[in-house]
C-alpha positions as CSV (number, residue, x, y, z in Angstrom):
1,M,-0.4,-0.3,0.2
2,T,3.0,2.7,1.0
3,R,3.5,2.5,-3.0
4,V,0.1,3.7,-4.2
5,V,-0.1,6.7,-1.5
6,L,3.4,7.2,-2.3
7,A,2.5,7.6,-6.3
8,L,-0.8,9.2,-5.3
9,T,1.2,11.5,-3.1
10,R,3.4,12.9,-6.0
11,R,0.5,12.5,-8.6
12,S,-1.5,15.2,-6.0
13,L,1.6,17.3,-6.0
14,R,1.8,17.7,-9.2
15,G,-1.4,18.5,-10.0
16,S,-1.2,21.3,-7.3
17,L,2.1,23.0,-8.7
18,R,0.3,22.0,-12.5
19,R,-2.4,24.9,-11.4
20,P,-1.7,28.3,-9.6
21,Q,-5.3,28.7,-9.1
22,F,-5.2,25.9,-6.3
23,L,-1.6,27.3,-4.7
24,A,-2.5,31.2,-5.2
25,P,-5.1,31.5,-2.6
26,L,-2.8,29.5,-0.2
27,V,-0.5,32.7,0.2
28,I,-2.7,35.6,-1.6
29,F,-5.7,35.5,0.7
30,P,-3.9,35.1,4.0
31,M,-1.4,37.8,3.1
32,L,-3.5,40.6,2.3
33,F,-5.5,39.7,5.5
34,L,-2.1,39.9,7.2
35,A,-0.9,43.2,5.7
36,V,-4.4,45.2,6.5
37,N,-5.0,43.7,9.9
38,V,-1.0,44.6,10.9
39,G,-1.2,48.4,9.4
40,G,-4.6,48.7,10.8
41,L,-4.3,47.6,14.4
42,T,-0.7,47.8,15.0
43,E,-1.9,50.1,18.5
44,T,-4.2,47.4,19.6
45,T,-1.1,45.4,21.5
46,S,-0.9,48.5,24.1
47,L,-4.6,47.5,25.4
48,E,-5.0,46.4,28.8
49,G,-5.4,42.5,28.1
50,F,-3.3,42.0,24.9
51,P,-0.4,39.2,25.6
52,A,3.0,40.7,25.6
53,V,4.5,40.7,22.1
54,R,7.1,42.7,20.2
55,G,4.7,43.3,17.2
56,F,1.7,42.9,16.2
57,L,2.9,41.1,13.3
58,D,4.3,38.6,15.3
59,F,0.9,38.1,17.2
60,Q,-0.8,37.5,13.5
61,L,1.0,35.3,11.8
62,A,-0.3,32.2,13.7
63,G,-3.7,33.6,11.8
64,A,-2.6,33.9,8.5
65,L,-1.3,30.0,9.2
66,T,-4.2,29.4,10.0
67,Q,-6.6,30.9,7.4
68,S,-3.7,29.3,4.9
69,L,-4.1,26.1,6.0
70,L,-8.2,26.2,6.4
71,I,-7.9,27.8,1.9
72,S,-5.5,24.6,1.7
73,G,-8.1,22.3,2.6
74,V,-11.2,24.0,0.7
75,T,-8.5,23.5,-2.6
76,T,-7.6,19.9,-1.2
77,G,-11.8,19.3,-1.7
78,I,-11.7,20.7,-4.9
79,A,-9.2,18.9,-6.7
80,S,-10.8,15.6,-5.3
81,A,-14.0,16.7,-6.6
82,L,-12.2,17.4,-9.8
83,E,-11.1,13.8,-10.0
84,I,-14.3,12.5,-9.4
85,E,-15.8,14.5,-12.1
86,G,-13.1,13.7,-14.6
87,G,-13.4,10.2,-14.2
88,F,-9.7,9.5,-12.6
89,F,-11.8,8.7,-9.7
90,D,-13.5,5.5,-11.2
91,R,-10.3,4.2,-12.7
92,L,-9.0,4.2,-9.3
93,V,-11.7,2.4,-7.8
94,A,-11.4,-0.3,-10.4
95,S,-7.9,-0.8,-10.2
96,P,-6.5,-3.6,-7.6
97,I,-5.0,-1.2,-4.7
98,P,-6.2,-1.0,-1.1
99,R,-9.2,1.9,-1.0
100,V,-8.0,3.7,1.5
101,A,-4.6,4.4,0.0
102,I,-7.1,6.7,-2.3
103,V,-7.6,8.9,0.8
104,L,-4.0,8.9,2.4
105,G,-2.3,9.7,-0.7
106,R,-4.5,13.0,-1.2
107,L,-3.9,13.7,2.9
108,V,-0.2,13.0,2.4
109,A,0.1,15.2,-0.3
110,T,-1.6,18.1,1.7
111,G,0.5,17.2,4.4
112,L,3.4,17.8,2.9
113,L,2.0,21.2,1.6
114,A,1.1,22.3,5.0
115,G,4.8,22.0,5.8
116,V,5.9,24.5,3.3
117,Q,2.8,26.9,4.5
118,V,4.1,26.9,7.5
119,L,7.8,27.6,6.4
120,F,6.4,30.7,3.9
121,F,4.7,32.5,6.9
122,L,7.2,32.1,9.2
123,G,9.9,33.2,6.9
124,L,7.6,36.3,5.6
125,G,7.2,37.4,9.1
126,L,10.9,37.1,9.6
127,L,11.5,39.1,6.4
128,F,9.3,41.9,7.8
129,G,10.6,41.9,10.9
130,A,9.0,39.6,13.2
131,E,10.9,37.3,15.5
132,I,10.1,33.5,16.4
133,V,11.0,33.9,20.4
134,G,11.1,30.1,20.6
135,G,14.0,29.8,18.3
136,V,14.5,26.4,16.6
137,P,12.5,24.3,18.6
138,G,10.0,26.6,18.4
139,V,9.8,26.3,14.8
140,L,9.4,22.8,14.8
141,V,6.3,22.9,17.0
142,V,4.9,25.0,14.5
143,L,5.4,23.0,11.5
144,A,4.3,20.1,13.6
145,I,0.6,21.6,14.5
146,G,0.8,23.0,11.3
147,V,1.0,19.3,9.1
148,L,-1.6,18.0,11.7
149,A,-3.9,20.6,11.2
150,G,-3.5,20.9,7.5
151,I,-4.5,17.1,6.9
152,G,-7.2,17.2,9.0
153,F,-8.7,20.1,7.1
154,G,-7.5,18.5,4.2
155,A,-9.6,15.3,4.8
156,I,-12.2,17.5,6.1
157,G,-12.4,19.1,2.5
158,Q,-12.0,15.6,0.5
159,A,-15.2,14.4,2.9
160,I,-16.7,17.2,1.2
161,A,-16.0,16.3,-2.3
162,L,-17.2,12.6,-1.7
163,R,-20.5,13.3,-0.7
164,A,-20.5,16.1,-3.0
165,R,-19.3,15.2,-6.2
166,N,-18.8,18.2,-7.7
167,A,-16.1,21.2,-7.5
168,S,-18.5,23.7,-7.0
169,T,-20.2,22.5,-3.9
170,V,-16.7,22.3,-2.1
171,Q,-15.6,25.8,-3.2
172,G,-18.9,26.8,-2.0
173,I,-18.0,26.1,1.7
174,F,-15.2,28.5,1.2
175,P,-17.2,32.0,3.2
176,L,-18.4,29.2,5.8
177,V,-14.7,28.7,6.5
178,L,-14.4,32.3,6.8
179,V,-16.9,32.8,9.3
180,V,-15.1,29.9,11.6
181,L,-12.3,31.6,11.6
182,F,-13.7,34.8,12.2
183,V,-15.1,34.1,15.4
184,S,-12.1,32.1,17.2
185,S,-9.0,34.4,18.4
186,A,-7.1,33.5,15.1
187,F,-6.7,37.3,15.0
188,F,-7.4,38.8,18.2
189,P,-7.4,37.4,21.8
190,R,-9.7,36.0,23.1
191,A,-9.8,37.8,26.6
192,L,-10.6,41.1,24.3
193,L,-13.5,39.7,21.8
194,S,-16.8,41.2,22.7
195,A,-19.7,38.9,22.7
196,P,-21.2,36.5,21.6
197,A,-17.5,36.6,20.2
198,D,-15.8,35.5,23.7
199,S,-18.2,32.8,23.9
200,I,-18.0,31.2,20.7
201,A,-14.2,31.3,20.8
202,R,-13.8,29.5,23.8
203,F,-16.1,26.5,21.9
204,N,-14.2,26.9,19.0
205,P,-11.2,24.4,18.3
206,L,-9.6,27.0,15.8
207,S,-8.9,29.3,18.9
208,Y,-6.9,26.6,20.8
209,L,-4.9,25.2,17.0
210,A,-4.2,29.2,16.7
211,D,-3.3,29.8,20.2
212,G,-0.8,26.4,20.0
213,L,0.8,27.9,16.8
214,R,1.3,32.0,18.3
215,D,3.1,30.6,21.1
216,P,5.9,29.6,20.2
217,I,6.5,32.6,18.3
218,I,5.5,35.0,20.5
219,S,7.5,33.5,23.4
220,T,8.8,30.3,24.4
221,V,7.5,27.2,24.3
222,S,4.9,27.0,26.8
223,L,3.1,23.2,27.9
224,A,-0.3,24.4,28.2
225,P,-1.2,26.2,25.1
226,V,1.3,24.0,22.9
227,L,-0.4,20.9,24.0
228,E,-4.1,22.4,23.5
229,G,-2.9,23.2,20.2
230,F,-1.6,19.6,19.4
231,A,-5.0,18.3,20.7
232,A,-7.1,20.5,18.4
233,A,-4.8,20.0,15.3
234,A,-5.4,16.1,16.5
235,G,-8.8,15.9,17.3
236,I,-9.6,17.7,14.1
237,A,-7.5,15.3,12.0
238,A,-9.1,11.9,13.5
239,V,-12.6,13.5,13.2
240,A,-11.8,14.1,9.7
241,M,-9.9,11.3,8.5
242,A,-13.1,9.1,9.9
243,L,-15.3,11.1,7.9
244,S,-13.4,10.9,4.8
245,V,-12.9,7.0,5.3
246,L,-17.0,7.0,5.4
247,A,-17.2,9.5,2.8
248,L,-15.2,6.8,0.7
249,R,-17.5,4.0,1.7
250,G,-20.6,5.4,1.2
251,R,-19.0,6.3,-2.5
252,L,-17.7,2.7,-3.2
253,R,-21.2,1.4,-2.1
254,E,-22.7,3.9,-4.6
255,A,-20.6,3.4,-7.4
């Protein structure tokens, strides 16, 4: 099965590289939000209750990362739906390969891409004056959480694609993704959010994911937020992969 997964991973990566419309949103939208937020909200770091940071860019990097990883999940779903529409999925089903490899191949590619996204935004932050206080261990922590979360978001996109079977439906979840992201603490501290956003953010797993990504950037690696970030990423990945496998089984029964 390993050879099949690796072959499908290579195919997914090549497909992404050949389609700029899949890669461009991963960096363009988060970069625009990052530039606007840093340019307009820099002075908020002086508010009482705001975490101690060198600058607002340091705080916002985790939000940009979370947004990029979420968009990557949407594009993964779109790519999977296009394969279903184009008939490649049916050819895979007809071939003598383990069915779970169809899911794993795409998710491994999404995880590798998530690692590149993490490194890109950390490098971008450093280029414009941010500092990763956690140093190399902090970078590794952010990378690990980011890859795990990227796989989870990709699995959600793939599960939706397997049920919806068309790219336009998957693309339609993009506004919902932004809504869920904006009612988290990804872009602003939870303690400074107004009701009911603060209550929603408290139960939003993206809040804990963003906080886990942020902690190694703005401080030395702290156990609680990092563990919460890992738990949120692992929970999203586990549930999403289970849903993706169930969606695959349902699709195979209907085939």
